[in-house]
N, C-alpha and C positions, 0 to 999 in steps of 0.2 A: 389438874392444873392448880397453880397456886393463886392466891388472892393478894391484893395489895398489902394487907396487914401481915401476910406471911413473909413477903419480901422485906418489909420494913423491920419486922421482928428479927429476921436473920441478919440484917445489916447492923441493926442497933444492939441487939442483945445476944442472940444464940451463936452467931458466927457459923451457922450451918450452911454449907454449900448446897443450895437447893437444886441446882441444875446439872445437867450433863451436857457438855459442849457439842454432843452429836444430836441432841434433841431439837429438831428444828421447830417443832410446835412451841416450845418454851420460848425460843427467841422471838417468835412472832407475838406472844402474849405479854412479855415483860414490857412495862411502861416506863422507860427511862425518864421522860419528861415529869411524870406525876411523882416518881420516886425522888427526883431532884427538887421538885417543888416542896414536897414534904420534908426533905432534909434541910432545905434552906430556911426553915422556921426556927432552927436552933443555931446558936452562935458557934458551937463547937463543930457542927457539921456543914456549915455555910461554905467554907473554902472548898470542901470536897465536892459539894453539889455545883458550885461555880466552875470548878475545874471540869467536871463532866459536861456541863453545858458548853464549855469551850471545845470539848472533843465529842460533840454529839454524833458525829459521823462514824464513830468507831462501833464495833460489833457490840450488841447488847450484853453478851456474857462477859466481855472484857469490862464493860462499865460496871456491871454487878460485882465482878471479882475485885475491881479496884475499891469500890465502895466497901465491900465486905472486909478486905484486908487492911484498909487505911483508917477506918473509923473505929475509935475505941468503943468497947462494949459499955453500954450505960442505958438505963431505962429512960426513955424520952417520951413524955406525954404532950401531944399537941392539942390545942383547942379545936373545936369543930370549925369547919370552913363555913363561911357565910354563903348562903344560897343567893341566886340572882334577885329573887324577890326581896330578900332581906337587904340586899345592897340598895335596891331602889328605895325601900323603906328608910334605910340609913340616911341617904341623901335628903329625903323629905324631912327626917327628924333634925338633921344638922341645919337645914335652912329655916325651919319653923322655930327652933329654940336657939339658933346661933351656937350650937355645940361643936366640939371637936369630934374627931372620929371616936376616941375612946369613950367620951361621955354619951355620945349618940348610941354606941353599942350597949352601954349599960342601960340607957333609957329604953331601948328596943326590948330588953328583957322584962321590963315591968309594964310596958304599955299594953293595953288590950286591943283587940281587933277594932273595936268601935272607935277608940281614940286614934288608931292609925288611919282609919277611914276619914275621920275629921281633919287630921293633919294632911292627908292626901288632897282633900277637897280645898283646904286653905292654901296649899302650895301649888295648886294646879294653875298652869300658865296659858292654857288654851290648847287648841289643836284637836285633832280627832284620835281618840285612842279607844280601844275595846273596853277598858275598865270604866271609862267615864260614861260610855253608853250603858254599861251595866248598872252604874250608880244611879243614872236618871231613870232606869226602868224602860228605856226606849227600845222598842222591838218593831222589826219590820213585819207588816201583815200583808198578806197577799189578797 
């Protein structure tokens, strides 16, 4: 089976038809939502991804063939996606420093774990969360 990077490389660069329309296992494994999300990061492939989002009900092999044949070959390098924990840290940094999204992303790259923990404590608004219990060292004893 192919991986996400193989689908993206075929669509963006090699224009290699990876699938056989009779292969049912391939149709189940192809992730059209993720492919469209990846392609929506670039200005020249955004209309194609948007079009496929509008026709999400079409067969996966038709969606792949459309993208394969309509997108011009070009090397496209995307940045890494921010993970959920980083998003939470991003919101804390934005609130603490009053930064925009872009400045907060840059700040996240240089802040240490200890600094992030101090920022979390400073921006904590109350409530019960697992990480706050972990910070205070509180454990249940039987």
